[in-house]
DRENMIFI-240033 format. One record per residue (C-alpha): residue in three letters; x, y, z. Coordinates in Angstrom, 2 decimals. Layout:
N
{pt ALA,{X,Y,Z}}
...
This chain:
332
{pt MET,{13.13,-61.72,-11.07}}
{pt ALA,{14.62,-59.20,-13.55}}
{pt GLY,{11.09,-58.26,-14.64}}
{pt MET,{10.05,-57.72,-11.01}}
{pt ARG,{13.12,-55.49,-10.39}}
{pt ASN,{12.38,-53.47,-13.47}}
{pt GLU,{8.76,-52.97,-12.33}}
{pt ARG,{9.93,-51.88,-8.87}}
{pt GLN,{12.38,-49.42,-10.42}}
{pt ILE,{9.61,-48.01,-12.58}}
{pt GLN,{7.40,-47.51,-9.53}}
{pt GLU,{10.22,-45.77,-7.61}}
{pt GLU,{10.96,-43.50,-10.55}}
{pt ALA,{7.27,-42.57,-10.84}}
{pt LEU,{7.16,-41.77,-7.11}}
{pt GLN,{10.22,-39.55,-7.42}}
{pt GLN,{8.66,-37.74,-10.38}}
{pt ARG,{5.48,-37.10,-8.38}}
{pt GLU,{7.55,-35.74,-5.48}}
{pt TRP,{9.51,-33.42,-7.75}}
{pt LEU,{6.30,-32.28,-9.43}}
{pt GLY,{4.78,-31.52,-6.02}}
{pt MET,{7.87,-29.54,-5.06}}
{pt LEU,{7.72,-27.55,-8.32}}
{pt CYS,{4.03,-26.78,-7.86}}
{pt GLY,{4.68,-25.66,-4.29}}
{pt LEU,{7.41,-23.29,-5.41}}
{pt MET,{5.18,-21.88,-8.12}}
{pt VAL,{2.33,-21.30,-5.66}}
{pt CYS,{4.72,-19.62,-3.24}}
{pt TRP,{6.21,-17.23,-5.78}}
{pt LEU,{2.83,-16.40,-7.26}}
{pt ALA,{1.62,-15.48,-3.78}}
{pt VAL,{4.72,-13.34,-3.23}}
{pt LEU,{4.18,-11.54,-6.53}}
{pt VAL,{0.53,-10.91,-5.74}}
{pt SER,{1.50,-9.55,-2.33}}
{pt ALA,{4.12,-7.24,-3.87}}
{pt GLY,{1.68,-6.08,-6.52}}
{pt ASN,{-0.88,-5.19,-3.88}}
{pt ALA,{1.63,-3.30,-1.70}}
{pt GLN,{0.72,0.31,-1.11}}
{pt ALA,{3.16,3.14,-0.53}}
{pt PRO,{2.25,4.93,2.72}}
{pt ILE,{1.58,8.64,3.11}}
{pt ALA,{3.05,10.52,6.07}}
{pt PHE,{1.25,13.62,7.32}}
{pt ALA,{0.80,15.94,10.30}}
{pt SER,{-2.47,15.98,12.19}}
{pt SER,{-3.87,17.80,15.21}}
{pt ARG,{-6.47,15.06,15.79}}
{pt ALA,{-4.99,14.28,19.22}}
{pt GLY,{-4.91,17.93,20.28}}
{pt ASN,{-1.49,18.97,19.01}}
{pt PHE,{0.23,18.22,15.72}}
{pt ASP,{1.90,14.80,15.52}}
{pt ILE,{3.20,12.70,12.63}}
{pt TYR,{1.00,9.90,11.31}}
{pt THR,{1.07,7.51,8.37}}
{pt LEU,{-1.71,5.78,6.47}}
{pt LEU,{-2.16,3.89,3.22}}
{pt PRO,{-3.76,5.49,0.15}}
{pt ASP,{-6.86,3.32,0.57}}
{pt GLY,{-7.42,5.01,3.96}}
{pt SER,{-6.38,2.01,6.06}}
{pt GLY,{-3.42,1.46,8.37}}
{pt LEU,{-3.51,4.75,10.29}}
{pt THR,{-0.42,4.81,12.55}}
{pt ARG,{0.74,7.51,14.96}}
{pt LEU,{4.55,7.86,14.82}}
{pt THR,{5.12,10.71,17.29}}
{pt GLN,{3.38,11.55,20.54}}
{pt HIS,{4.49,14.75,22.20}}
{pt GLU,{2.85,17.83,23.68}}
{pt ALA,{4.81,19.99,21.20}}
{pt HIS,{3.93,20.30,17.50}}
{pt ASP,{5.53,17.84,15.04}}
{pt ARG,{5.03,18.70,11.35}}
{pt MET,{6.45,18.63,7.81}}
{pt PRO,{7.42,14.94,7.48}}
{pt ALA,{9.72,13.78,4.67}}
{pt TRP,{10.55,10.18,3.74}}
{pt SER,{14.03,8.85,3.11}}
{pt PRO,{14.28,7.21,-0.34}}
{pt ASP,{14.51,3.71,1.18}}
{pt GLY,{11.46,4.34,3.40}}
{pt ARG,{13.32,3.46,6.59}}
{pt ARG,{13.36,6.93,8.14}}
{pt LEU,{11.50,10.21,8.22}}
{pt ALA,{12.71,13.72,8.88}}
{pt PHE,{10.26,16.14,10.46}}
{pt VAL,{10.08,19.50,12.21}}
{pt SER,{9.31,19.89,15.92}}
{pt ASP,{9.29,22.75,18.42}}
{pt ARG,{9.66,20.35,21.36}}
{pt GLU,{12.92,22.02,22.41}}
{pt GLY,{11.64,25.59,22.20}}
{pt ARG,{12.29,26.33,18.52}}
{pt GLN,{11.79,24.64,15.17}}
{pt ASP,{14.34,21.84,14.85}}
{pt ILE,{14.70,19.02,12.35}}
{pt PHE,{14.48,15.52,13.81}}
{pt LEU,{15.15,12.12,12.29}}
{pt VAL,{13.12,9.06,13.28}}
{pt ASN,{12.81,5.47,12.08}}
{pt SER,{9.63,4.64,10.18}}
{pt ASP,{8.36,2.68,13.19}}
{pt GLY,{8.74,5.73,15.47}}
{pt SER,{11.95,4.63,17.18}}
{pt GLY,{15.45,6.12,17.14}}
{pt LEU,{14.51,9.80,17.49}}
{pt VAL,{17.44,12.22,16.93}}
{pt ASN,{17.57,16.03,16.83}}
{pt LEU,{19.80,16.82,13.85}}
{pt LEU,{20.08,20.56,14.42}}
{pt PRO,{19.95,21.54,18.10}}
{pt GLY,{20.66,25.23,18.53}}
{pt PRO,{19.11,28.69,18.42}}
{pt ALA,{18.08,28.70,14.74}}
{pt ASN,{14.65,27.83,13.37}}
{pt ASP,{14.92,25.06,10.77}}
{pt GLN,{12.07,23.63,8.72}}
{pt ARG,{10.89,21.90,5.52}}
{pt PRO,{13.47,19.08,5.32}}
{pt VAL,{13.65,17.00,2.12}}
{pt PHE,{15.90,13.98,1.49}}
{pt SER,{18.03,13.90,-1.62}}
{pt PRO,{17.17,11.08,-4.09}}
{pt SER,{20.42,9.35,-3.05}}
{pt GLY,{19.46,9.63,0.63}}
{pt ASP,{22.78,11.09,1.78}}
{pt ARG,{21.78,14.78,2.02}}
{pt LEU,{18.91,16.89,3.32}}
{pt ILE,{17.85,20.32,2.12}}
{pt PHE,{15.95,22.60,4.48}}
{pt VAL,{14.96,26.21,5.20}}
{pt SER,{16.63,28.11,8.05}}
{pt ASP,{17.11,31.55,9.55}}
{pt ARG,{20.52,30.58,11.00}}
{pt ASP,{22.36,33.19,8.90}}
{pt GLY,{19.94,36.01,9.65}}
{pt GLY,{17.61,35.72,6.65}}
{pt ARG,{15.42,32.92,5.32}}
{pt ASP,{17.62,30.76,3.11}}
{pt ILE,{17.89,27.22,1.78}}
{pt PHE,{20.61,25.01,3.20}}
{pt SER,{21.89,21.49,2.66}}
{pt MET,{23.50,19.10,5.13}}
{pt ASP,{24.53,15.49,5.56}}
{pt ILE,{21.88,13.28,7.16}}
{pt ASP,{23.79,13.33,10.45}}
{pt GLY,{23.48,17.13,10.63}}
{pt SER,{27.04,17.90,9.55}}
{pt ASN,{28.45,19.84,6.56}}
{pt ILE,{25.79,22.57,6.59}}
{pt THR,{25.93,24.79,3.50}}
{pt ASN,{23.92,27.91,2.67}}
{pt LEU,{22.78,27.40,-0.93}}
{pt THR,{20.93,30.65,-1.59}}
{pt ASN,{22.44,33.30,0.74}}
{pt HIS,{20.19,36.08,-0.59}}
{pt ARG,{18.63,39.08,1.13}}
{pt ALA,{15.21,38.00,-0.18}}
{pt SER,{13.21,35.19,1.40}}
{pt ASP,{13.81,31.71,-0.10}}
{pt GLY,{11.82,28.62,0.82}}
{pt PHE,{9.79,25.55,-0.14}}
{pt PRO,{12.77,23.58,-1.55}}
{pt ASN,{12.43,20.24,-3.26}}
{pt TRP,{14.69,17.96,-5.29}}
{pt LEU,{14.48,17.04,-8.92}}
{pt PRO,{14.46,13.22,-9.25}}
{pt SER,{17.91,13.35,-10.89}}
{pt GLY,{19.36,14.79,-7.67}}
{pt ASP,{21.45,17.39,-9.48}}
{pt ARG,{19.00,20.30,-9.17}}
{pt LEU,{16.48,21.81,-6.76}}
{pt VAL,{13.23,23.69,-7.22}}
{pt PHE,{12.41,26.45,-4.72}}
{pt VAL,{10.39,29.61,-4.13}}
{pt SER,{11.99,33.05,-3.86}}
{pt GLY,{10.89,36.66,-3.59}}
{pt ARG,{14.17,37.94,-5.04}}
{pt ASP,{12.48,39.49,-8.09}}
{pt GLY,{9.63,41.23,-6.30}}
{pt ASN,{7.11,38.49,-5.55}}
{pt GLU,{7.31,34.78,-4.78}}
{pt GLU,{8.10,32.80,-7.94}}
{pt LEU,{9.45,29.32,-8.74}}
{pt TYR,{13.12,28.83,-9.55}}
{pt THR,{15.50,25.93,-10.05}}
{pt MET,{19.18,25.79,-9.20}}
{pt ALA,{22.03,23.32,-9.23}}
{pt ALA,{22.44,21.26,-6.07}}
{pt ASP,{25.42,23.45,-5.07}}
{pt GLY,{23.36,26.66,-5.32}}
{pt THR,{24.64,27.82,-8.72}}
{pt ASP,{22.91,28.19,-12.09}}
{pt ILE,{19.63,29.71,-10.85}}
{pt ILE,{16.82,29.67,-13.45}}
{pt ARG,{13.44,31.36,-13.05}}
{pt LEU,{10.49,29.11,-14.00}}
{pt THR,{7.46,31.35,-13.43}}
{pt ASP,{6.78,35.04,-13.96}}
{pt GLU,{3.39,35.94,-12.51}}
{pt PRO,{2.03,38.86,-10.45}}
{pt ALA,{0.50,36.24,-8.16}}
{pt VAL,{2.29,34.29,-5.44}}
{pt GLU,{3.60,30.80,-6.26}}
{pt GLN,{4.26,28.43,-3.36}}
{pt GLY,{5.61,24.90,-3.06}}
{pt ALA,{6.41,22.53,-5.90}}
{pt GLY,{7.19,18.86,-6.41}}
{pt PHE,{8.50,17.00,-9.46}}
{pt ALA,{6.91,13.88,-10.90}}
{pt PRO,{9.10,10.76,-10.48}}
{pt ASP,{10.25,10.87,-14.12}}
{pt GLY,{11.26,14.56,-13.81}}
{pt SER,{9.32,15.65,-16.88}}
{pt TRP,{6.86,17.92,-15.08}}
{pt LEU,{6.01,19.36,-11.69}}
{pt ALA,{2.99,20.29,-9.63}}
{pt PHE,{2.90,23.59,-7.74}}
{pt ASN,{0.64,25.89,-5.71}}
{pt SER,{-0.44,29.29,-6.98}}
{pt TRP,{-2.73,32.19,-6.08}}
{pt ARG,{-2.90,33.35,-9.71}}
{pt THR,{-6.70,33.14,-9.87}}
{pt GLY,{-7.17,35.73,-7.10}}
{pt ASN,{-7.55,35.11,-3.38}}
{pt ASN,{-7.79,31.33,-3.68}}
{pt ARG,{-4.90,28.88,-3.73}}
{pt ASP,{-5.04,26.08,-6.33}}
{pt ILE,{-2.77,23.37,-7.71}}
{pt TYR,{-1.24,23.58,-11.18}}
{pt ARG,{1.11,21.50,-13.25}}
{pt MET,{3.69,22.49,-15.84}}
{pt ALA,{6.54,21.04,-17.87}}
{pt ALA,{9.99,21.02,-16.30}}
{pt ASP,{11.02,24.04,-18.39}}
{pt GLY,{8.10,26.16,-17.12}}
{pt THR,{5.83,25.76,-20.15}}
{pt ASP,{2.44,24.04,-20.64}}
{pt ILE,{0.80,25.24,-17.41}}
{pt VAL,{-2.47,23.45,-16.59}}
{pt ARG,{-4.78,24.10,-13.64}}
{pt LEU,{-5.55,20.87,-11.74}}
{pt THR,{-7.96,22.12,-9.07}}
{pt GLN,{-10.82,24.57,-9.47}}
{pt ASP,{-12.82,24.79,-6.29}}
{pt PRO,{-13.90,27.60,-3.94}}
{pt GLY,{-11.97,25.76,-1.25}}
{pt ARG,{-8.21,26.05,-0.83}}
{pt ASP,{-6.05,23.27,-2.29}}
{pt TRP,{-2.30,22.79,-1.96}}
{pt ILE,{0.49,20.24,-2.11}}
{pt SER,{3.50,19.90,0.17}}
{pt GLY,{6.54,17.66,0.54}}
{pt ASN,{6.50,14.87,-2.02}}
{pt PRO,{2.93,14.85,-3.43}}
{pt PHE,{3.40,12.06,-5.99}}
{pt SER,{2.72,8.36,-5.76}}
{pt PRO,{5.78,6.22,-6.66}}
{pt GLU,{4.24,5.58,-10.09}}
{pt GLY,{3.58,9.28,-10.65}}
{pt ASP,{-0.06,8.70,-11.58}}
{pt ARG,{-1.63,10.28,-8.46}}
{pt LEU,{-1.10,13.21,-6.11}}
{pt VAL,{-1.98,13.73,-2.47}}
{pt PHE,{-3.03,17.23,-1.44}}
{pt VAL,{-4.71,19.24,1.32}}
{pt SER,{-8.14,20.80,0.84}}
{pt ASN,{-11.03,22.29,2.78}}
{pt ARG,{-13.40,21.87,-0.18}}
{pt ALA,{-15.84,19.48,1.51}}
{pt ASP,{-16.91,21.13,4.76}}
{pt ASN,{-14.30,23.86,5.34}}
{pt ASN,{-12.21,21.32,7.25}}
{pt PHE,{-8.66,20.68,6.08}}
{pt ASP,{-8.21,17.02,5.14}}
{pt LEU,{-6.09,14.91,2.79}}
{pt TRP,{-7.34,14.24,-0.73}}
{pt LEU,{-6.12,12.22,-3.70}}
{pt MET,{-6.40,12.94,-7.41}}
{pt ASP,{-5.06,11.62,-10.69}}
{pt ALA,{-2.06,13.39,-12.17}}
{pt ASP,{-4.35,15.11,-14.69}}
{pt GLY,{-6.61,16.45,-11.94}}
{pt GLY,{-9.34,13.84,-12.31}}
{pt ASN,{-10.90,11.40,-9.83}}
{pt LYS,{-10.58,13.53,-6.71}}
{pt MET,{-11.22,11.49,-3.57}}
{pt ARG,{-11.24,12.42,0.10}}
{pt LEU,{-8.69,10.37,2.03}}
{pt THR,{-9.15,11.61,5.61}}
{pt GLN,{-12.21,12.98,7.34}}
{pt HIS,{-11.58,14.33,10.80}}
{pt GLN,{-12.84,17.34,12.71}}
{pt ARG,{-9.24,18.39,13.42}}
{pt ARG,{-6.70,19.49,10.83}}
{pt ASP,{-4.64,17.15,8.59}}
{pt GLU,{-1.82,18.66,6.51}}
{pt ASP,{1.78,18.32,5.23}}
{pt PRO,{1.23,15.06,3.30}}
{pt ALA,{4.29,13.31,1.83}}
{pt TRP,{3.97,10.13,-0.24}}
{pt GLY,{6.61,7.53,0.59}}
{pt PRO,{8.10,4.59,-1.33}}
{pt VAL,{6.46,1.15,-1.39}}
{pt SER,{9.37,-0.16,0.69}}
{pt ALA,{8.21,2.03,3.58}}
{pt ARG,{5.07,-0.06,4.10}}
{pt THR,{5.31,-1.70,7.51}}
{pt GLY,{5.14,-5.49,7.26}}
{pt VAL,{5.92,-6.00,3.56}}
{pt GLU,{8.92,-8.20,4.31}}
{pt ALA,{7.05,-10.05,7.05}}
{pt THR,{4.10,-10.64,4.75}}
{pt THR,{6.34,-12.13,2.09}}
{pt TRP,{8.09,-14.40,4.61}}
{pt GLY,{4.73,-15.42,5.99}}
{pt ILE,{3.67,-16.59,2.54}}
{pt VAL,{6.86,-18.62,2.23}}
{pt LYS,{6.33,-20.22,5.64}}
{pt ARG,{2.72,-21.12,4.83}}
{pt HIS,{3.87,-23.03,1.76}}
{pt ARG,{6.99,-24.68,3.18}}
{pt ALA,{5.12,-27.92,3.85}}
{pt VAL,{4.35,-28.23,0.15}}
{pt PHE,{7.98,-28.54,-0.86}}
{pt SER,{9.65,-29.88,2.31}}
{pt TYR,{10.46,-33.53,1.70}}
């Protein structure tokens, strides 16, 4: 009898071991699937397009899939900018008779006008911390750069100069801004502290410089320039204004806007009419190589801004779906 009990105990222990092994394998399969899904996640690109007749805000993935229309209005919606967490976008619209800055959730819901009033406001950009927006406005009579809280309060004029200032963007550290100003005779690139002090000139060219964005690590920036004549191209340079390299060399016009960089900093999104004189979105490596057309539409696509991976619609749902599909493996 003792021998029979021992044999039964051995069988029960072996069954328990097989069950635990099955549970462990199920967990491993589940987490591997989650990791694969996360690794394949793509950060979306927001842009403005007139493909429906007027300019609206759209998003798509960098492989060209997942085209989604976020706004639908008879007015023009342009200049989208992602929040750092990917949950919201700021954009510019003239739907109330002037250029105002609106805030909307990344699924198109929760639309709010942040700056109703007589001024024209444009080119919003979220701070890296997500608690402030910088923008361009004529509210004080000239064209200056302002900052505000993301609810539209605490508006501060950062430049307050008689010259025209525009095209602001944040450094990834959040303590400085890059912008364009004509204060020294022609439009050049400058940086300043986030409170508007400590202004430093980065470029000194007879040609016009327009729009700049820093790589995610803050070591260099891409910018637009007319320095080769009557054609606008994209250049890169070190954060201190040295080591300037031309990234595009085409008879067509190329330019960046908003946040042009992928989250990894290895690619840029830009606008070009190089293919058939139609303005579409293009991608290229950070060194200017591997240029690829992203959109191809008879109407105009512009104002691209690359968002964070977290902004991809359905990432959380996809992960939970993987877990649910494997629950039966480890549910005992």
